[in-house]
N, CA, C and O of each residue as an XYZ file, in Angstrom:
528
protein
N       0.849     -1.178      0.000
C       0.000      0.000      0.000
C       0.895      1.242      0.000
O       1.862      1.318      0.758
N       0.571      2.196     -0.840
C       1.350      3.431     -0.890
C       0.929      4.376      0.237
O      -0.112      4.193      0.868
N       1.769      5.395      0.473
C       1.414      6.424      1.453
C       0.067      7.043      1.107
O      -0.788      7.207      1.977
N      -0.119      7.383     -0.156
C      -1.358      8.058     -0.582
C      -2.588      7.168     -0.387
O      -3.657      7.666     -0.034
N      -2.452      5.884     -0.609
C      -3.582      4.976     -0.388
C      -3.937      4.897      1.097
O      -5.113      4.863      1.459
N      -2.921      4.866      1.947
C      -3.168      4.841      3.387
C      -3.801      6.156      3.839
O      -4.719      6.161      4.660
N      -3.311      7.259      3.304
C      -3.886      8.573      3.620
C      -5.335      8.646      3.155
O      -6.185      9.182      3.866
N      -5.627      8.117      1.977
C      -7.007      8.095      1.465
C      -7.920      7.308      2.390
O      -9.063      7.704      2.617
N      -7.430      6.200      2.924
C      -8.235      5.403      3.861
C      -8.524      6.206      5.130
O      -9.623      6.127      5.679
N      -7.543      6.976      5.594
C      -7.750      7.831      6.768
C      -8.743      8.949      6.456
O      -9.584      9.284      7.290
N      -8.649      9.521      5.269
C      -9.596     10.569      4.865
C     -11.018     10.025      4.832
O     -11.950     10.691      5.284
N     -11.188      8.829      4.304
C     -12.515      8.204      4.273
C     -13.036      7.987      5.688
O     -14.213      8.224      5.960
N     -12.174      7.541      6.584
C     -12.575      7.316      7.976
C     -13.005      8.618      8.644
O     -13.928      8.625      9.458
N     -12.340      9.718      8.300
C     -12.672     11.009      8.924
C     -14.097     11.452      8.600
O     -14.686     12.239      9.342
N     -14.649     10.954      7.502
C     -16.023     11.307      7.127
C     -17.048     10.757      8.111
O     -18.181     11.234      8.161
N     -16.654      9.756      8.891
C     -17.547      9.165      9.883
C     -17.339      9.740     11.282
O     -18.025      9.340     12.222
N     -16.409     10.667     11.427
C     -16.119     11.232     12.745
C     -17.342     11.939     13.327
O     -18.169     12.494     12.604
N     -17.426     11.899     14.637
C     -18.483     12.594     15.368
C     -17.797     13.707     16.151
O     -17.209     13.462     17.205
N     -17.874     14.924     15.636
C     -17.168     16.060     16.231
C     -18.077     17.288     16.319
O     -17.749     18.332     15.755
N     -19.223     17.182     17.022
C     -20.167     18.294     17.056
C     -19.687     19.499     17.878
O     -20.205     20.603     17.707
N     -18.720     19.304     18.753
C     -18.284     20.380     19.639
C     -17.073     21.121     19.084
O     -17.050     22.352     19.068
N     -16.081     20.386     18.634
C     -14.863     21.026     18.119
C     -14.938     21.276     16.620
O     -14.293     22.195     16.113
N     -15.717     20.470     15.904
C     -15.729     20.554     14.452
C     -14.446     20.023     13.831
O     -14.219     20.194     12.633
N     -13.608     19.380     14.634
C     -12.303     18.885     14.189
C     -12.385     17.374     14.012
O     -12.020     16.609     14.905
N     -12.868     16.962     12.850
C     -13.016     15.544     12.533
C     -11.665     14.952     12.161
O     -10.921     15.534     11.372
N     -11.351     13.796     12.729
C     -10.068     13.141     12.467
C     -10.308     11.706     12.046
O     -11.184     11.026     12.581
N      -9.528     11.256     11.092
C      -9.545      9.866     10.669
C      -8.147      9.296     10.742
O      -7.165     10.016     10.560
N      -8.052      8.010     11.008
C      -6.758      7.334     11.065
C      -6.853      6.017     10.324
O      -7.891      5.356     10.338
N      -5.763      5.642      9.676
C      -5.653      4.347      9.020
C      -4.361      3.707      9.505
O      -3.275      4.260      9.331
N      -4.490      2.555     10.106
C      -3.381      1.849     10.739
C      -3.029      0.623      9.917
O      -3.862     -0.265      9.738
N      -1.806      0.566      9.417
C      -1.359     -0.575      8.626
C      -0.560     -1.524      9.508
O       0.422     -1.130     10.138
N      -0.990     -2.772      9.544
C      -0.298     -3.798     10.317
C       0.889     -4.329      9.510
O       0.980     -4.106      8.303
N       1.780     -5.021     10.180
C       2.961     -5.539      9.481
C       2.604     -6.567      8.421
O       3.394     -6.808      7.509
N       1.425     -7.181      8.524
C       1.008     -8.140      7.497
C       0.251     -7.478      6.345
O      -0.223     -8.164      5.440
N       0.133     -6.129      6.377
C      -0.530     -5.397      5.309
C      -2.004     -5.103      5.553
O      -2.612     -4.332      4.811
N      -2.580     -5.705      6.576
C      -3.971     -5.429      6.925
C      -4.097     -3.975      7.385
O      -3.209     -3.457      8.061
N      -5.200     -3.318      7.018
C      -5.425     -1.924      7.407
C      -6.712     -1.827      8.213
O      -7.749     -2.369      7.829
N      -6.622     -1.128      9.335
C      -7.783     -0.840     10.180
C      -7.928      0.665     10.265
O      -6.933      1.386     10.343
N      -9.159      1.143     10.252
C      -9.397      2.581     10.335
C     -10.172      2.924     11.602
O     -10.802      2.075     12.232
N     -10.097      4.202     11.944
C     -10.854      4.717     13.075
C     -11.131      6.185     12.869
O     -10.463      6.841     12.069
N     -12.114      6.709     13.585
C     -12.433      8.122     13.511
C     -12.614      8.665     14.921
O     -12.850      7.913     15.867
N     -12.500      9.967     15.045
C     -12.675     10.594     16.352
C     -14.149     10.595     16.736
O     -15.036     10.726     15.893
N     -14.380     10.444     18.049
C     -15.731     10.443     18.598
C     -15.718     11.332     19.835
O     -15.094     10.998     20.842
N     -16.411     12.469     19.755
C     -16.485     13.384     20.890
C     -17.740     13.099     21.704
O     -18.706     12.523     21.203
N     -17.710     13.510     22.960
C     -18.905     13.477     23.793
C     -18.970     14.799     24.547
O     -17.997     15.552     24.579
N     -20.109     15.072     25.145
C     -20.259     16.289     25.938
C     -19.319     16.278     27.140
O     -18.966     17.337     27.657
N     -18.911     15.095     27.586
C     -17.892     14.959     28.628
C     -16.573     14.727     27.897
O     -16.282     13.610     27.471
N     -15.779     15.781     27.754
C     -14.584     15.726     26.903
C     -13.639     14.584     27.246
O     -13.012     14.017     26.350
N     -13.525     14.237     28.514
C     -12.627     13.158     28.914
C     -13.045     11.797     28.391
O     -12.252     10.855     28.414
N     -14.267     11.679     27.923
C     -14.763     10.405     27.382
C     -14.608     10.327     25.866
O     -15.050      9.357     25.250
N     -13.994     11.322     25.268
C     -13.813     11.321     23.815
C     -12.840     10.214     23.409
O     -12.040      9.748     24.220
N     -12.920      9.805     22.155
C     -12.052      8.766     21.620
C     -11.335      9.318     20.395
O     -11.963      9.796     19.451
N     -10.023      9.242     20.430
C      -9.228      9.698     19.286
C      -9.313      8.680     18.154
O      -9.531      7.492     18.394
N      -9.143      9.140     16.942
C      -9.181      8.263     15.768
C      -8.108      7.179     15.854
O      -8.348      6.027     15.494
N      -6.930      7.556     16.329
C      -5.830      6.602     16.436
C      -6.186      5.486     17.416
O      -5.919      4.314     17.151
N      -6.790      5.851     18.551
C      -7.187      4.859     19.545
C      -8.269      3.940     18.984
O      -8.261      2.735     19.236
N      -9.197      4.513     18.226
C     -10.247      3.702     17.610
C      -9.649      2.693     16.624
O     -10.076      1.540     16.578
N      -8.668      3.126     15.843
C      -8.028      2.221     14.881
C      -7.258      1.108     15.596
O      -7.297     -0.047     15.172
N      -6.562      1.456     16.678
C      -5.833      0.445     17.448
C      -6.811     -0.559     18.047
O      -6.560     -1.764     18.015
N      -7.921     -0.075     18.591
C      -8.916     -0.981     19.182
C      -9.464     -1.935     18.130
O      -9.650     -3.119     18.414
N      -9.724     -1.447     16.928
C     -10.208     -2.316     15.850
C      -9.162     -3.369     15.501
O      -9.490     -4.542     15.318
N      -7.895     -2.942     15.408
C      -6.825     -3.875     15.058
C      -6.652     -4.946     16.138
O      -6.560     -6.135     15.835
N      -6.610     -4.518     17.380
C      -6.447     -5.473     18.473
C      -7.645     -6.420     18.527
O      -7.487     -7.621     18.745
N      -8.835     -5.874     18.330
C     -10.030     -6.712     18.276
C      -9.981     -7.710     17.136
O     -10.602     -8.770     17.210
N      -9.251     -7.381     16.086
C      -9.079     -8.275     14.943
C      -7.877     -9.202     15.090
O      -7.509     -9.911     14.154
N      -7.263     -9.187     16.289
C      -6.157    -10.107     16.550
C      -4.788     -9.607     16.137
O      -3.829    -10.378     16.150
N      -4.668     -8.357     15.775
C      -3.384     -7.804     15.324
C      -2.684     -7.075     16.469
O      -3.330     -6.420     17.286
N      -1.366     -7.195     16.518
C      -0.592     -6.575     17.588
C       0.674     -5.888     17.098
O       1.398     -5.294     17.897
N       0.954     -5.957     15.807
C       2.195     -5.403     15.260
C       1.860     -4.473     14.097
O       1.250     -4.882     13.109
N       2.274     -3.209     14.237
C       1.890     -2.193     13.270
C       3.094     -1.624     12.536
O       4.163     -1.435     13.117
N       2.902     -1.355     11.248
C       3.957     -0.784     10.410
C       3.893      0.739     10.411
O       4.912      1.407     10.586
N       2.675      1.294     10.213
C       2.538      2.755     10.134
C       1.089      3.157     10.304
O       0.171      2.341     10.226
N       0.919      4.459     10.541
C      -0.417      5.022     10.694
C      -0.456      6.358      9.969
O       0.501      7.130     10.019
N      -1.568      6.624      9.298
C      -1.823      7.935      8.687
C      -2.918      8.604      9.502
O      -3.927      7.981      9.834
N      -2.712      9.880      9.822
C      -3.671     10.640     10.622
C      -4.052     11.882      9.836
O      -3.187     12.656      9.428
N      -5.362     12.074      9.621
C      -5.858     13.141      8.760
C      -6.985     13.897      9.436
O      -7.866     13.299     10.054
N      -6.952     15.217      9.314
C      -8.113     16.045      9.617
C      -8.309     16.949      8.417
O      -7.548     17.897      8.227
N      -9.318     16.671      7.604
C      -9.503     17.439      6.377
C      -9.582     18.950      6.575
O      -9.244     19.704      5.663
N     -10.019     19.403      7.742
C     -10.097     20.845      7.989
C      -8.828     21.407      8.618
O      -8.722     22.615      8.826
N      -7.869     20.545      8.920
C      -6.661     20.977      9.623
C      -5.697     21.778      8.763
O      -5.363     21.386      7.645
N      -5.257     22.903      9.304
C      -4.249     23.724      8.606
C      -2.840     23.296      8.988
O      -1.879     23.614      8.287
N      -2.718     22.582     10.090
C      -1.435     22.054     10.553
C      -1.421     20.543     10.346
O      -2.457     19.939     10.067
N      -0.257     19.943     10.482
C      -0.156     18.487     10.373
C      -0.892     17.841     11.544
O      -0.776     18.301     12.680
N      -1.633     16.799     11.275
C      -2.410     16.094     12.302
C      -1.509     15.113     13.040
O      -1.332     13.969     12.622
N      -0.951     15.584     14.136
C      -0.043     14.774     14.938
C      -0.831     14.015     15.998
O      -1.857     14.506     16.469
N      -0.375     12.836     16.379
C      -1.065     12.109     17.451
C      -0.831     12.799     18.797
O       0.260     13.305     19.060
N      -1.855     12.815     19.640
C      -1.701     13.399     20.977
C      -0.804     12.488     21.823
O      -0.428     11.402     21.383
N      -0.472     12.922     23.004
C       0.395     12.140     23.877
C      -0.174     10.784     24.230
O       0.552      9.790     24.244
N      -1.472     10.730     24.518
C      -2.101      9.447     24.849
C      -2.035      8.483     23.670
O      -1.789      7.290     23.849
N      -2.252      8.997     22.482
C      -2.192      8.137     21.294
C      -0.763      7.672     21.027
O      -0.542      6.524     20.639
N       0.194      8.555     21.232
C       1.588      8.150     21.062
C       1.922      7.008     22.005
O       2.578      6.041     21.615
N       1.465      7.124     23.259
C       1.726      6.075     24.237
C       1.046      4.767     23.822
O       1.657      3.702     23.905
N      -0.202      4.839     23.378
C      -0.913      3.630     22.982
C      -0.235      2.947     21.797
O      -0.049      1.730     21.801
N       0.131      3.727     20.787
C       0.809      3.156     19.622
C       2.147      2.536     20.015
O       2.525      1.480     19.508
N       2.859      3.203     20.923
C       4.164      2.729     21.370
C       4.074      1.393     22.094
O       5.025      0.611     22.074
N       2.954      1.130     22.725
C       2.752     -0.148     23.419
C       2.948     -1.323     22.464
O       3.411     -2.390     22.869
N       2.597     -1.124     21.208
C       2.644     -2.203     20.241
C       3.842     -2.126     19.298
O       4.480     -3.143     19.028
N       4.154     -0.935     18.798
C       5.196     -0.801     17.773
C       5.915      0.541     17.908
O       5.607      1.471     17.163
N       6.868      0.666     18.843
C       7.506      1.961     19.088
C       8.274      2.527     17.894
O       8.541      3.728     17.844
N       8.628      1.682     16.944
C       9.402      2.146     15.791
C       8.531      2.422     14.567
O       9.054      2.759     13.504
N       7.210      2.283     14.702
C       6.329      2.443     13.547
C       6.427      3.845     12.940
O       6.880      4.782     13.598
N       6.010      3.979     11.709
C       6.014      5.263     10.999
C       4.683      5.980     11.215
O       3.618      5.362     11.207
N       4.766      7.290     11.408
C       3.587      8.133     11.571
C       3.536      9.112     10.402
O       4.461      9.900     10.207
N       2.453      9.061      9.624
C       2.223     10.019      8.550
C       1.208     11.039      9.070
O       0.033     10.717      9.249
N       1.661     12.252      9.308
C       0.800     13.327      9.807
C       0.414     14.201      8.621
O       1.278     14.761      7.946
N      -0.885     14.314      8.371
C      -1.389     14.924      7.136
C      -2.137     16.223      7.442
O      -2.887     16.307      8.415
N      -1.923     17.224      6.603
C      -2.685     18.477      6.688
C      -3.931     18.358      5.824
O      -4.071     17.437      5.020
N      -4.830     19.314      6.015
C      -6.068     19.326      5.241
C      -5.853     19.436      3.741
O      -6.687     18.977      2.961
N      -4.738     20.041      3.325
C      -4.466     20.186      1.891
C      -3.783     18.957      1.289
O      -3.426     18.953      0.112
N      -3.604     17.904      2.114
C      -3.020     16.663      1.607
C      -1.525     16.533      1.786
O      -0.979     15.443      1.617
N      -0.849     17.617      2.124
C       0.599     17.518      2.369
C       0.816     16.740      3.657
O      -0.004     16.797      4.573
N       1.920     16.016      3.721
C       2.181     15.227      4.923
C       3.663     15.163      5.239
O       4.523     15.394      4.389
N       3.927     14.839      6.500
C       5.288     14.608      6.976
C       5.318     13.211      7.585
O       4.283     12.666      7.966
N       6.504     12.646      7.670
C       6.671     11.297      8.197
C       7.673     11.320      9.343
O       8.729     11.946      9.252
N       7.323     10.625     10.427
C       8.206     10.496     11.586
C       8.198      9.047     12.043
O       7.221      8.328     11.834
N       9.282      8.625     12.662
C       9.271      7.373     13.410
C       8.615      7.697     14.749
O       8.908      8.735     15.343
N       7.731      6.823     15.231
C       7.033      7.082     16.479
C       8.003      7.342     17.626
O       7.744      8.200     18.470
N       9.121      6.610     17.667
C      10.049      6.821     18.774
C      10.759      8.175     18.707
O      11.414      8.574     19.669
N      10.636      8.887     17.576
C      11.089     10.287     17.516
C      10.081     11.200     18.218
O      10.459     12.202     18.825
N       8.808     10.847     18.132
C       7.750     11.665     18.718
C       7.533     11.357     20.198
O       7.032     12.197     20.945
N       7.909     10.159     20.612
C       7.754      9.752     22.008
C       9.010      8.987     22.420
O       9.011      7.760     22.512
N      10.061      9.734     22.661
C      11.301      9.077     23.060
C      11.262      8.767     24.553
O      10.565      9.437     25.315
N      11.998      7.771     24.956
C      12.023      7.291     26.345
C      10.607      6.947     26.820
O      10.206      7.318     27.923
N       9.874      6.250     25.993
C       8.483      5.933     26.338
C       8.415      4.989     27.538
O       9.347      4.236     27.823
N       7.298      5.057     28.214
C       7.002      4.149     29.307
C       6.409      2.899     28.684
O       5.442      2.980     27.927
N       6.975      1.753     28.994
C       6.477      0.524     28.392
C       6.555     -0.643     29.373
O       6.869     -0.457     30.549
N       6.272     -1.818     28.890
C       6.217     -2.993     29.773
C       7.525     -3.248     30.491
O       7.522     -3.850     31.565
N       8.655     -2.804     29.927
C       9.938     -2.989     30.598
C      10.036     -2.156     31.886
O      10.845     -2.457     32.764
N       9.210     -1.113     31.992
C       9.221     -0.268     33.184
C       8.395     -0.848     34.334
O       8.481     -0.367     35.464
N       7.615     -1.856     34.055
C       6.739     -2.428     35.077
C       7.478     -3.454     35.915
O       8.260     -4.249     35.393
N       7.230     -3.433     37.206
C       7.804     -4.437     38.103
C       7.033     -5.743     37.947
O       5.803     -5.733     37.891
N       7.727     -6.838     37.877
C       7.049     -8.146     37.785
C       7.430     -8.992     38.948
O       6.970    -10.128     39.062
């Protein structure tokens, strides 16, 4: 799958976003190492702390589908003037599974930048930090 195809899948997912409060609809497309793609969209609620990021929705779909290893993710907000970067919580969630994965952050005009997740969340907290 090309970058543009993955970005297109994220754009399609953003059309299903529920963003009545912010108006900032986000879509994500998560590519697993086996080539399978899962998408997610942002879901807001009147209680902001209960909102769900598109990236988290895509991870939940992938995990529910039995996938645990991810190659890359595209994150799109069609109305965004800046690159759609994953928030800190999403960076942590993605890092749980694939700290070296690629992140494609896309602007509303279709331009994008690429980062390794461990560049965006260095020294992440992970299972190695837990006492057993």
